[in-house]
C-alpha positions, 0 to 999 in steps of 0.5 A: 460454712465453719467458722474457719470458712468465714474467718479466711474469707475475711482475712483473703478481702482484707489483705487483698485491698491492703495488698492493692493499697501498697501497690497502688501508692498514687492512690496513697499519693492523691488521698494526702494531697487533698487535705493537704492543700487544705491544711497548707494553702487554704487554711494559710489563707483563711487564718485571718479572717476566720477567728476561731472562739473558744468552744469545746473540745478546745480550751483556748484560742486557736488556729484555723488549720488546728480546727479544720484538721479533724475535719480534713480527716473526715475528709480523708475518710468520706473520699476513701469510702467513695472510692471503696464504693468505686471499686467495688462497682468494678470488683461486681462488673468484672473483678473478684465481688463477680465472683464472691457474691455467687459463693455460699458465704452471706452477702452480708458478710462479704459486704462487711467485709469489703467494709471493713478492709476498705476502712483499714486502708482509710485508717491507715491513710488517716494516721499518714496525715497526722504524721505529717500535720506533726511535722507542721506543729499541728499537734494534739495531746500524745494519749489523743493519738489513741483515743482517735483511732476507735473514732475513726474507725467507726467514721471510716465504716458510717462513711464505708457504708454509705458508698457500699449504699450508693454502689447498689445504685451504680449499675455502671462506671461512667454513672459514678462520677456524677452520683459521687459529686452529688453526695459528697459535695453536700456532704462536705461543705454543709458540715463543720469540717470548715466551718463551727456550726455557731459560724455556721449559724450566724449566715443561716439558720437553715443551713445550720440545721443542715449542718448539725443533723449532717452525719458527715459532721457528726462524725468530724464532731467524734474524731475531732473531741476523740483527739483532744481525749474527749467523749461526745455522747451525741456524735458517738449516737449519731454516727452508730446509727447513721452505719447501721442505717446505711450497713442494714440498707446497703445490704438490702441493696445486694440481696438477690431476691430484694434489693437493687441486684435484682432490678439491674440483672446484676445478682447471682443465682 
């Protein structure tokens, strides 16, 4: 296999995912409705009840909707990663991945290409949400919208790798909803996406510890600091390490000789 073959395969997988995203307009709308409901409805109700003290990266008091905007970006990437894993289960059983998994290209490369494609879609959705938030007068420094791009990519790849890992355990589409709900809701609600860590600590030390070491929390904080032109080293290291762990486990899960595919009979010959 030459380098050109790898390049063509990557372009094909990424292009197919982007075309699917463009043709499925309801997928784009549904990806934005969920965070927009939180931004316009829930944040308006919580604004009076939750005061946000001055804490990095913020240099002044902020409205609640300003605080949760990075968390809602994380929500978009999280649900997009789970959506990509759902499509992976479908494609593996009856779609294009069924053929790709038996092609001469290494499986780790195919999984990475699929991950890049899913992350690209999540980043596009995130910037669309930021555009709507800007019109709603939730505005960050202009350079922050450039700083946030690497953070969105790394967070999207970490959450997408988690989705790929989960998809290696899921044999049938019918089992997907239960597994996803068991993962999505604890990750999202037990994080700093909706409430600052100090606020969580006031109610429960245990919950605060879980939120602090939640990889989704670290991804959200990486996005939050980047949006305001600041660098969070701890969040970067934690998110990067979680990505390597999830991606390594996903590659092992799709290994036809060692992973879950051989146990379920889903591997190629």
